[in-house]
PDB file as gemmi writes it, atoms N, CA and C in Angstrom:
CRYST1    1.000    1.000    1.000  90.00  90.00  90.00 P 1                      
ATOM      1  N   UNK A   1     220.407 248.839  41.668  1.00  0.00           N  
ATOM      2  CA  UNK A   1     220.634 250.086  42.295  1.00  0.00           C  
ATOM      3  C   UNK A   1     222.197 250.333  42.514  1.00  0.00           C  
ATOM      4  N   UNK A   2     222.370 251.577  42.373  1.00  0.00           N  
ATOM      5  CA  UNK A   2     223.980 251.931  42.629  1.00  0.00           C  
ATOM      6  C   UNK A   2     224.072 251.701  44.014  1.00  0.00           C  
ATOM      7  N   UNK A   3     225.307 251.120  44.213  1.00  0.00           N  
ATOM      8  CA  UNK A   3     225.641 250.888  45.587  1.00  0.00           C  
ATOM      9  C   UNK A   3     225.849 252.181  46.350  1.00  0.00           C  
ATOM     10  N   UNK A   4     226.291 253.334  45.652  1.00  0.00           N  
ATOM     11  CA  UNK A   4     226.426 254.785  46.352  1.00  0.00           C  
ATOM     12  C   UNK A   4     225.173 255.153  47.067  1.00  0.00           C  
ATOM     13  N   UNK A   5     224.010 254.682  46.549  1.00  0.00           N  
ATOM     14  CA  UNK A   5     222.700 255.343  47.033  1.00  0.00           C  
ATOM     15  C   UNK A   5     222.325 254.465  48.366  1.00  0.00           C  
ATOM     16  N   UNK A   6     222.933 253.370  48.573  1.00  0.00           N  
ATOM     17  CA  UNK A   6     222.583 252.610  49.850  1.00  0.00           C  
ATOM     18  C   UNK A   6     223.044 253.305  51.042  1.00  0.00           C  
ATOM     19  N   UNK A   7     224.138 254.077  51.012  1.00  0.00           N  
ATOM     20  CA  UNK A   7     224.790 254.974  52.261  1.00  0.00           C  
ATOM     21  C   UNK A   7     224.829 256.328  51.840  1.00  0.00           C  
ATOM     22  N   UNK A   8     223.842 256.983  51.428  1.00  0.00           N  
ATOM     23  CA  UNK A   8     223.919 258.330  51.065  1.00  0.00           C  
ATOM     24  C   UNK A   8     223.219 259.287  52.007  1.00  0.00           C  
ATOM     25  N   UNK A   9     223.528 260.551  51.716  1.00  0.00           N  
ATOM     26  CA  UNK A   9     222.840 261.642  52.497  1.00  0.00           C  
ATOM     27  C   UNK A   9     221.779 262.179  51.621  1.00  0.00           C  
ATOM     28  N   UNK A  10     220.778 262.995  52.236  1.00  0.00           N  
ATOM     29  CA  UNK A  10     219.790 263.422  51.353  1.00  0.00           C  
ATOM     30  C   UNK A  10     220.229 264.403  50.304  1.00  0.00           C  
ATOM     31  N   UNK A  11     221.341 265.165  50.548  1.00  0.00           N  
ATOM     32  CA  UNK A  11     221.868 266.008  49.661  1.00  0.00           C  
ATOM     33  C   UNK A  11     222.495 265.348  48.513  1.00  0.00           C  
ATOM     34  N   UNK A  12     223.273 264.277  48.810  1.00  0.00           N  
ATOM     35  CA  UNK A  12     223.743 263.261  47.775  1.00  0.00           C  
ATOM     36  C   UNK A  12     222.638 262.775  46.788  1.00  0.00           C  
ATOM     37  N   UNK A  13     221.675 262.257  47.538  1.00  0.00           N  
ATOM     38  CA  UNK A  13     220.424 261.593  46.989  1.00  0.00           C  
ATOM     39  C   UNK A  13     219.842 262.442  45.919  1.00  0.00           C  
ATOM     40  N   UNK A  14     219.625 263.718  46.435  1.00  0.00           N  
ATOM     41  CA  UNK A  14     219.100 264.847  45.593  1.00  0.00           C  
ATOM     42  C   UNK A  14     219.760 265.109  44.421  1.00  0.00           C  
ATOM     43  N   UNK A  15     221.191 265.162  44.642  1.00  0.00           N  
ATOM     44  CA  UNK A  15     221.933 265.521  43.477  1.00  0.00           C  
ATOM     45  C   UNK A  15     221.905 264.371  42.420  1.00  0.00           C  
ATOM     46  N   UNK A  16     221.812 263.218  42.853  1.00  0.00           N  
ATOM     47  CA  UNK A  16     221.683 262.021  41.969  1.00  0.00           C  
ATOM     48  C   UNK A  16     220.352 262.222  40.980  1.00  0.00           C  
ATOM     49  N   UNK A  17     219.204 262.400  41.708  1.00  0.00           N  
ATOM     50  CA  UNK A  17     217.946 262.660  41.156  1.00  0.00           C  
ATOM     51  C   UNK A  17     217.952 263.891  40.281  1.00  0.00           C  
ATOM     52  N   UNK A  18     218.378 264.923  40.591  1.00  0.00           N  
ATOM     53  CA  UNK A  18     218.419 266.163  39.862  1.00  0.00           C  
ATOM     54  C   UNK A  18     219.304 265.918  38.636  1.00  0.00           C  
ATOM     55  N   UNK A  19     220.426 265.344  38.758  1.00  0.00           N  
ATOM     56  CA  UNK A  19     221.544 265.126  37.707  1.00  0.00           C  
ATOM     57  C   UNK A  19     220.676 264.279  36.717  1.00  0.00           C  
ATOM     58  N   UNK A  20     220.017 263.178  36.944  1.00  0.00           N  
ATOM     59  CA  UNK A  20     219.447 262.290  35.951  1.00  0.00           C  
ATOM     60  C   UNK A  20     218.220 263.042  35.431  1.00  0.00           C  
ATOM     61  N   UNK A  21     217.489 263.822  36.164  1.00  0.00           N  
ATOM     62  CA  UNK A  21     216.301 264.447  35.656  1.00  0.00           C  
ATOM     63  C   UNK A  21     216.815 265.639  34.648  1.00  0.00           C  
ATOM     64  N   UNK A  22     217.820 266.304  34.787  1.00  0.00           N  
ATOM     65  CA  UNK A  22     218.244 267.369  33.826  1.00  0.00           C  
ATOM     66  C   UNK A  22     218.920 266.460  32.594  1.00  0.00           C  
ATOM     67  N   UNK A  23     219.579 265.583  32.754  1.00  0.00           N  
ATOM     68  CA  UNK A  23     220.058 264.757  31.652  1.00  0.00           C  
ATOM     69  C   UNK A  23     218.934 264.308  30.794  1.00  0.00           C  
ATOM     70  N   UNK A  24     217.784 263.990  31.407  1.00  0.00           N  
ATOM     71  CA  UNK A  24     216.653 263.399  30.667  1.00  0.00           C  
ATOM     72  C   UNK A  24     215.708 264.468  30.268  1.00  0.00           C  
ATOM     73  N   UNK A  25     216.172 265.798  30.259  1.00  0.00           N  
ATOM     74  CA  UNK A  25     215.296 267.075  29.692  1.00  0.00           C  
ATOM     75  C   UNK A  25     214.319 267.553  30.728  1.00  0.00           C  
ATOM     76  N   UNK A  26     214.343 267.116  31.899  1.00  0.00           N  
ATOM     77  CA  UNK A  26     213.157 267.692  32.972  1.00  0.00           C  
ATOM     78  C   UNK A  26     213.661 269.004  33.389  1.00  0.00           C  
ATOM     79  N   UNK A  27     212.801 269.992  33.435  1.00  0.00           N  
ATOM     80  CA  UNK A  27     213.090 271.195  34.166  1.00  0.00           C  
ATOM     81  C   UNK A  27     212.851 270.900  35.613  1.00  0.00           C  
ATOM     82  N   UNK A  28     213.763 271.488  36.336  1.00  0.00           N  
ATOM     83  CA  UNK A  28     214.066 271.117  38.033  1.00  0.00           C  
ATOM     84  C   UNK A  28     214.067 272.334  38.809  1.00  0.00           C  
ATOM     85  N   UNK A  29     213.137 272.414  39.653  1.00  0.00           N  
ATOM     86  CA  UNK A  29     213.231 273.316  40.732  1.00  0.00           C  
ATOM     87  C   UNK A  29     213.415 272.928  42.066  1.00  0.00           C  
ATOM     88  N   UNK A  30     214.154 273.494  42.773  1.00  0.00           N  
ATOM     89  CA  UNK A  30     214.629 272.962  44.190  1.00  0.00           C  
ATOM     90  C   UNK A  30     214.839 274.417  44.980  1.00  0.00           C  
ATOM     91  N   UNK A  31     214.136 274.621  46.037  1.00  0.00           N  
ATOM     92  CA  UNK A  31     214.363 275.731  46.950  1.00  0.00           C  
ATOM     93  C   UNK A  31     215.703 275.472  47.530  1.00  0.00           C  
ATOM     94  N   UNK A  32     216.464 276.497  47.285  1.00  0.00           N  
ATOM     95  CA  UNK A  32     218.008 276.476  47.716  1.00  0.00           C  
ATOM     96  C   UNK A  32     218.213 276.443  49.211  1.00  0.00           C  
ATOM     97  N   UNK A  33     217.360 277.490  49.802  1.00  0.00           N  
ATOM     98  CA  UNK A  33     217.317 277.746  51.314  1.00  0.00           C  
ATOM     99  C   UNK A  33     215.946 277.657  51.900  1.00  0.00           C  
ATOM    100  N   UNK A  34     215.598 276.513  52.312  1.00  0.00           N  
ATOM    101  CA  UNK A  34     214.191 276.334  52.801  1.00  0.00           C  
ATOM    102  C   UNK A  34     213.664 277.091  54.010  1.00  0.00           C  
ATOM    103  N   UNK A  35     214.685 277.620  54.842  1.00  0.00           N  
ATOM    104  CA  UNK A  35     214.529 278.374  56.055  1.00  0.00           C  
ATOM    105  C   UNK A  35     213.430 279.508  55.899  1.00  0.00           C  
ATOM    106  N   UNK A  36     213.453 280.166  54.768  1.00  0.00           N  
ATOM    107  CA  UNK A  36     212.636 281.351  54.506  1.00  0.00           C  
ATOM    108  C   UNK A  36     211.373 281.051  53.565  1.00  0.00           C  
ATOM    109  N   UNK A  37     211.288 279.765  53.332  1.00  0.00           N  
ATOM    110  CA  UNK A  37     210.073 279.282  52.548  1.00  0.00           C  
ATOM    111  C   UNK A  37     208.960 278.739  53.318  1.00  0.00           C  
ATOM    112  N   UNK A  38     207.810 278.415  52.605  1.00  0.00           N  
ATOM    113  CA  UNK A  38     206.795 277.705  53.412  1.00  0.00           C  
ATOM    114  C   UNK A  38     207.090 276.432  53.904  1.00  0.00           C  
ATOM    115  N   UNK A  39     206.775 276.143  55.112  1.00  0.00           N  
ATOM    116  CA  UNK A  39     207.139 274.873  55.674  1.00  0.00           C  
ATOM    117  C   UNK A  39     206.604 273.740  54.961  1.00  0.00           C  
ATOM    118  N   UNK A  40     207.405 272.670  54.584  1.00  0.00           N  
ATOM    119  CA  UNK A  40     206.811 271.432  53.963  1.00  0.00           C  
ATOM    120  C   UNK A  40     206.882 271.491  52.507  1.00  0.00           C  
ATOM    121  N   UNK A  41     207.121 272.594  51.831  1.00  0.00           N  
ATOM    122  CA  UNK A  41     207.116 272.567  50.383  1.00  0.00           C  
ATOM    123  C   UNK A  41     208.087 271.364  49.919  1.00  0.00           C  
ATOM    124  N   UNK A  42     207.582 270.641  48.804  1.00  0.00           N  
ATOM    125  CA  UNK A  42     208.425 269.577  48.360  1.00  0.00           C  
ATOM    126  C   UNK A  42     209.774 269.941  47.873  1.00  0.00           C  
ATOM    127  N   UNK A  43     210.604 268.908  48.101  1.00  0.00           N  
ATOM    128  CA  UNK A  43     212.075 269.017  47.774  1.00  0.00           C  
ATOM    129  C   UNK A  43     212.230 269.442  46.145  1.00  0.00           C  
ATOM    130  N   UNK A  44     211.481 268.815  45.371  1.00  0.00           N  
ATOM    131  CA  UNK A  44     211.691 269.037  43.966  1.00  0.00           C  
ATOM    132  C   UNK A  44     210.348 269.059  43.230  1.00  0.00           C  
ATOM    133  N   UNK A  45     210.375 269.959  42.198  1.00  0.00           N  
ATOM    134  CA  UNK A  45     209.181 270.159  41.326  1.00  0.00           C  
ATOM    135  C   UNK A  45     209.947 269.918  39.930  1.00  0.00           C  
ATOM    136  N   UNK A  46     209.330 268.975  39.159  1.00  0.00           N  
ATOM    137  CA  UNK A  46     209.876 268.600  37.862  1.00  0.00           C  
ATOM    138  C   UNK A  46     208.804 268.717  36.838  1.00  0.00           C  
ATOM    139  N   UNK A  47     209.288 269.324  35.796  1.00  0.00           N  
ATOM    140  CA  UNK A  47     208.630 269.528  34.578  1.00  0.00           C  
ATOM    141  C   UNK A  47     208.985 268.913  33.349  1.00  0.00           C  
ATOM    142  N   UNK A  48     208.256 268.184  32.501  1.00  0.00           N  
ATOM    143  CA  UNK A  48     208.849 267.874  31.200  1.00  0.00           C  
ATOM    144  C   UNK A  48     207.390 267.667  30.328  1.00  0.00           C  
ATOM    145  N   UNK A  49     207.350 268.531  29.195  1.00  0.00           N  
ATOM    146  CA  UNK A  49     206.212 268.482  28.332  1.00  0.00           C  
ATOM    147  C   UNK A  49     204.999 268.713  29.174  1.00  0.00           C  
ATOM    148  N   UNK A  50     204.033 267.862  29.012  1.00  0.00           N  
ATOM    149  CA  UNK A  50     202.774 268.083  29.722  1.00  0.00           C  
ATOM    150  C   UNK A  50     202.655 267.340  31.044  1.00  0.00           C  
ATOM    151  N   UNK A  51     203.948 266.906  31.598  1.00  0.00           N  
ATOM    152  CA  UNK A  51     203.947 266.095  32.895  1.00  0.00           C  
ATOM    153  C   UNK A  51     204.537 266.925  33.922  1.00  0.00           C  
ATOM    154  N   UNK A  52     203.898 266.998  35.111  1.00  0.00           N  
ATOM    155  CA  UNK A  52     204.476 267.609  36.284  1.00  0.00           C  
ATOM    156  C   UNK A  52     204.486 266.653  37.297  1.00  0.00           C  
ATOM    157  N   UNK A  53     205.764 266.688  38.291  1.00  0.00           N  
ATOM    158  CA  UNK A  53     205.943 265.710  39.265  1.00  0.00           C  
ATOM    159  C   UNK A  53     206.553 266.531  40.478  1.00  0.00           C  
ATOM    160  N   UNK A  54     206.155 266.253  41.527  1.00  0.00           N  
ATOM    161  CA  UNK A  54     206.718 266.740  42.867  1.00  0.00           C  
ATOM    162  C   UNK A  54     207.212 265.573  43.663  1.00  0.00           C  
ATOM    163  N   UNK A  55     208.249 265.732  44.226  1.00  0.00           N  
ATOM    164  CA  UNK A  55     208.922 264.583  45.053  1.00  0.00           C  
ATOM    165  C   UNK A  55     209.511 265.334  46.339  1.00  0.00           C  
ATOM    166  N   UNK A  56     209.219 264.485  47.443  1.00  0.00           N  
ATOM    167  CA  UNK A  56     209.843 264.801  48.607  1.00  0.00           C  
ATOM    168  C   UNK A  56     210.889 263.639  48.704  1.00  0.00           C  
ATOM    169  N   UNK A  57     212.044 263.968  49.076  1.00  0.00           N  
ATOM    170  CA  UNK A  57     213.223 262.900  49.206  1.00  0.00           C  
ATOM    171  C   UNK A  57     213.411 262.784  50.637  1.00  0.00           C  
ATOM    172  N   UNK A  58     213.729 261.435  51.069  1.00  0.00           N  
ATOM    173  CA  UNK A  58     214.091 261.210  52.244  1.00  0.00           C  
ATOM    174  C   UNK A  58     215.108 259.882  52.224  1.00  0.00           C  
ATOM    175  N   UNK A  59     215.913 259.926  53.305  1.00  0.00           N  
ATOM    176  CA  UNK A  59     216.948 258.900  53.432  1.00  0.00           C  
ATOM    177  C   UNK A  59     216.767 258.400  54.911  1.00  0.00           C  
ATOM    178  N   UNK A  60     217.314 257.186  55.019  1.00  0.00           N  
ATOM    179  CA  UNK A  60     217.463 256.605  56.465  1.00  0.00           C  
ATOM    180  C   UNK A  60     215.993 256.589  56.974  1.00  0.00           C  
ATOM    181  N   UNK A  61     215.797 256.791  58.335  1.00  0.00           N  
ATOM    182  CA  UNK A  61     214.585 256.725  59.013  1.00  0.00           C  
ATOM    183  C   UNK A  61     213.622 258.079  58.904  1.00  0.00           C  
ATOM    184  N   UNK A  62     214.227 259.000  58.191  1.00  0.00           N  
ATOM    185  CA  UNK A  62     213.675 260.159  58.305  1.00  0.00           C  
ATOM    186  C   UNK A  62     212.125 259.900  57.483  1.00  0.00           C  
ATOM    187  N   UNK A  63     211.212 260.606  58.063  1.00  0.00           N  
ATOM    188  CA  UNK A  63     209.754 260.554  57.678  1.00  0.00           C  
ATOM    189  C   UNK A  63     209.188 261.923  57.364  1.00  0.00           C  
ATOM    190  N   UNK A  64     208.215 262.040  56.517  1.00  0.00           N  
ATOM    191  CA  UNK A  64     207.518 263.273  56.130  1.00  0.00           C  
ATOM    192  C   UNK A  64     206.920 263.912  57.326  1.00  0.00           C  
ATOM    193  N   UNK A  65     207.026 265.225  57.279  1.00  0.00           N  
ATOM    194  CA  UNK A  65     206.230 265.962  58.497  1.00  0.00           C  
ATOM    195  C   UNK A  65     204.858 266.269  57.947  1.00  0.00           C  
ATOM    196  N   UNK A  66     203.914 266.673  58.933  1.00  0.00           N  
ATOM    197  CA  UNK A  66     202.530 266.998  58.715  1.00  0.00           C  
ATOM    198  C   UNK A  66     202.450 268.067  57.533  1.00  0.00           C  
ATOM    199  N   UNK A  67     203.347 268.968  57.603  1.00  0.00           N  
ATOM    200  CA  UNK A  67     203.318 270.190  56.570  1.00  0.00           C  
ATOM    201  C   UNK A  67     203.685 269.543  55.194  1.00  0.00           C  
ATOM    202  N   UNK A  68     204.581 268.584  55.140  1.00  0.00           N  
ATOM    203  CA  UNK A  68     205.100 267.948  53.785  1.00  0.00           C  
ATOM    204  C   UNK A  68     203.904 267.190  53.389  1.00  0.00           C  
ATOM    205  N   UNK A  69     203.088 266.331  54.320  1.00  0.00           N  
ATOM    206  CA  UNK A  69     202.244 265.500  53.744  1.00  0.00           C  
ATOM    207  C   UNK A  69     200.867 266.366  53.296  1.00  0.00           C  
ATOM    208  N   UNK A  70     200.803 267.515  53.889  1.00  0.00           N  
ATOM    209  CA  UNK A  70     199.874 268.387  53.398  1.00  0.00           C  
ATOM    210  C   UNK A  70     199.991 268.954  52.036  1.00  0.00           C  
ATOM    211  N   UNK A  71     201.237 269.485  51.812  1.00  0.00           N  
ATOM    212  CA  UNK A  71     201.667 269.976  50.452  1.00  0.00           C  
ATOM    213  C   UNK A  71     201.509 268.917  49.506  1.00  0.00           C  
ATOM    214  N   UNK A  72     201.948 267.712  49.758  1.00  0.00           N  
ATOM    215  CA  UNK A  72     201.777 266.662  48.824  1.00  0.00           C  
ATOM    216  C   UNK A  72     200.378 266.218  48.427  1.00  0.00           C  
ATOM    217  N   UNK A  73     199.531 266.332  49.474  1.00  0.00           N  
ATOM    218  CA  UNK A  73     198.049 266.100  49.232  1.00  0.00           C  
ATOM    219  C   UNK A  73     197.539 267.155  48.533  1.00  0.00           C  
ATOM    220  N   UNK A  74     197.936 268.386  48.603  1.00  0.00           N  
ATOM    221  CA  UNK A  74     197.294 269.547  47.920  1.00  0.00           C  
ATOM    222  C   UNK A  74     197.869 269.339  46.291  1.00  0.00           C  
ATOM    223  N   UNK A  75     199.140 269.022  46.185  1.00  0.00           N  
ATOM    224  CA  UNK A  75     199.625 268.856  44.785  1.00  0.00           C  
ATOM    225  C   UNK A  75     198.706 267.640  44.012  1.00  0.00           C  
ATOM    226  N   UNK A  76     198.624 266.672  44.779  1.00  0.00           N  
ATOM    227  CA  UNK A  76     197.966 265.386  44.298  1.00  0.00           C  
ATOM    228  C   UNK A  76     196.336 265.758  43.926  1.00  0.00           C  
ATOM    229  N   UNK A  77     195.876 266.562  44.854  1.00  0.00           N  
ATOM    230  CA  UNK A  77     194.420 267.000  44.569  1.00  0.00           C  
ATOM    231  C   UNK A  77     194.411 268.031  43.118  1.00  0.00           C  
ATOM    232  N   UNK A  78     195.414 268.543  42.976  1.00  0.00           N  
ATOM    233  CA  UNK A  78     195.411 269.431  41.813  1.00  0.00           C  
ATOM    234  C   UNK A  78     195.802 268.657  40.520  1.00  0.00           C  
ATOM    235  N   UNK A  79     195.923 267.314  40.812  1.00  0.00           N  
ATOM    236  CA  UNK A  79     196.222 266.525  39.458  1.00  0.00           C  
ATOM    237  C   UNK A  79     197.650 266.230  39.177  1.00  0.00           C  
ATOM    238  N   UNK A  80     198.573 266.587  40.250  1.00  0.00           N  
ATOM    239  CA  UNK A  80     200.073 266.547  39.958  1.00  0.00           C  
ATOM    240  C   UNK A  80     200.543 265.112  40.566  1.00  0.00           C  
ATOM    241  N   UNK A  81     201.487 264.519  39.742  1.00  0.00           N  
ATOM    242  CA  UNK A  81     202.089 263.284  40.308  1.00  0.00           C  
ATOM    243  C   UNK A  81     202.912 263.705  41.600  1.00  0.00           C  
ATOM    244  N   UNK A  82     202.842 262.852  42.729  1.00  0.00           N  
ATOM    245  CA  UNK A  82     203.447 263.152  43.825  1.00  0.00           C  
ATOM    246  C   UNK A  82     204.172 261.924  44.240  1.00  0.00           C  
ATOM    247  N   UNK A  83     205.319 262.000  44.799  1.00  0.00           N  
ATOM    248  CA  UNK A  83     206.081 260.988  45.280  1.00  0.00           C  
ATOM    249  C   UNK A  83     206.917 261.179  46.603  1.00  0.00           C  
ATOM    250  N   UNK A  84     207.109 260.220  47.272  1.00  0.00           N  
ATOM    251  CA  UNK A  84     208.144 260.225  48.346  1.00  0.00           C  
ATOM    252  C   UNK A  84     209.067 259.299  48.048  1.00  0.00           C  
ATOM    253  N   UNK A  85     210.236 259.828  47.648  1.00  0.00           N  
ATOM    254  CA  UNK A  85     211.414 258.994  47.031  1.00  0.00           C  
ATOM    255  C   UNK A  85     212.434 258.776  48.159  1.00  0.00           C  
ATOM    256  N   UNK A  86     212.955 257.467  48.097  1.00  0.00           N  
ATOM    257  CA  UNK A  86     214.031 257.165  48.924  1.00  0.00           C  
ATOM    258  C   UNK A  86     215.076 256.399  48.076  1.00  0.00           C  
ATOM    259  N   UNK A  87     216.393 256.221  48.455  1.00  0.00           N  
ATOM    260  CA  UNK A  87     217.323 255.610  47.567  1.00  0.00           C  
ATOM    261  C   UNK A  87     216.945 254.295  47.034  1.00  0.00           C  
ATOM    262  N   UNK A  88     216.272 253.555  47.808  1.00  0.00           N  
ATOM    263  CA  UNK A  88     215.655 252.209  47.484  1.00  0.00           C  
ATOM    264  C   UNK A  88     214.632 252.283  46.278  1.00  0.00           C  
ATOM    265  N   UNK A  89     214.183 253.446  46.158  1.00  0.00           N  
ATOM    266  CA  UNK A  89     213.267 253.675  44.804  1.00  0.00           C  
ATOM    267  C   UNK A  89     214.002 253.900  43.568  1.00  0.00           C  
ATOM    268  N   UNK A  90     215.334 254.013  43.615  1.00  0.00           N  
ATOM    269  CA  UNK A  90     216.162 254.392  42.563  1.00  0.00           C  
ATOM    270  C   UNK A  90     215.580 253.655  41.205  1.00  0.00           C  
ATOM    271  N   UNK A  91     215.291 252.433  41.132  1.00  0.00           N  
ATOM    272  CA  UNK A  91     214.919 251.777  39.840  1.00  0.00           C  
ATOM    273  C   UNK A  91     213.696 252.561  39.350  1.00  0.00           C  
ATOM    274  N   UNK A  92     212.513 252.675  40.024  1.00  0.00           N  
ATOM    275  CA  UNK A  92     211.499 253.500  39.779  1.00  0.00           C  
ATOM    276  C   UNK A  92     211.567 254.798  39.346  1.00  0.00           C  
ATOM    277  N   UNK A  93     212.591 255.399  40.107  1.00  0.00           N  
ATOM    278  CA  UNK A  93     212.914 256.923  39.687  1.00  0.00           C  
ATOM    279  C   UNK A  93     213.457 257.029  38.347  1.00  0.00           C  
ATOM    280  N   UNK A  94     214.563 256.082  37.983  1.00  0.00           N  
ATOM    281  CA  UNK A  94     214.974 255.843  36.790  1.00  0.00           C  
ATOM    282  C   UNK A  94     213.985 255.831  35.671  1.00  0.00           C  
ATOM    283  N   UNK A  95     212.993 254.831  35.928  1.00  0.00           N  
ATOM    284  CA  UNK A  95     212.054 254.600  34.883  1.00  0.00           C  
ATOM    285  C   UNK A  95     211.190 255.865  34.674  1.00  0.00           C  
ATOM    286  N   UNK A  96     210.728 256.464  35.736  1.00  0.00           N  
ATOM    287  CA  UNK A  96     209.914 257.740  35.612  1.00  0.00           C  
ATOM    288  C   UNK A  96     210.706 258.800  34.908  1.00  0.00           C  
ATOM    289  N   UNK A  97     211.943 258.990  35.230  1.00  0.00           N  
ATOM    290  CA  UNK A  97     212.583 260.142  34.735  1.00  0.00           C  
ATOM    291  C   UNK A  97     213.028 259.931  33.204  1.00  0.00           C  
ATOM    292  N   UNK A  98     213.286 258.658  32.765  1.00  0.00           N  
ATOM    293  CA  UNK A  98     213.696 258.401  31.345  1.00  0.00           C  
ATOM    294  C   UNK A  98     212.477 258.092  30.440  1.00  0.00           C  
ATOM    295  N   UNK A  99     211.284 258.071  30.915  1.00  0.00           N  
ATOM    296  CA  UNK A  99     210.034 258.050  30.069  1.00  0.00           C  
ATOM    297  C   UNK A  99     209.875 259.256  29.376  1.00  0.00           C  
ATOM    298  N   UNK A 100     209.296 259.233  28.244  1.00  0.00           N  
ATOM    299  CA  UNK A 100     208.963 260.366  27.461  1.00  0.00           C  
ATOM    300  C   UNK A 100     208.016 261.216  28.254  1.00  0.00           C  
ATOM    301  N   UNK A 101     208.319 262.603  27.896  1.00  0.00           N  
ATOM    302  CA  UNK A 101     207.349 263.524  28.840  1.00  0.00           C  
ATOM    303  C   UNK A 101     206.125 263.901  28.198  1.00  0.00           C  
TER     304      UNK A 101                                                      
END                                                                             
């Protein structure tokens, strides 16, 4: 794992994930300003080929809110891969994003 991910902010972690995703050909959506969006909507929606992934990003001791868990459950029920990613998950994130879509 990159040492820089061990002590990172959520914004920095997100930039790392988005950067790798785009480098690997994923389409990436992130709500720029969530204050006017539905509470709990996932941080990232990623699309590549027939694959769809949504991810909620957390750092430190932050945990998902009830609204975030409800959104993730709804995406999962719709057949979409859902994840709660933390910097410690970087090896798994790299594997997922570098796989063929």
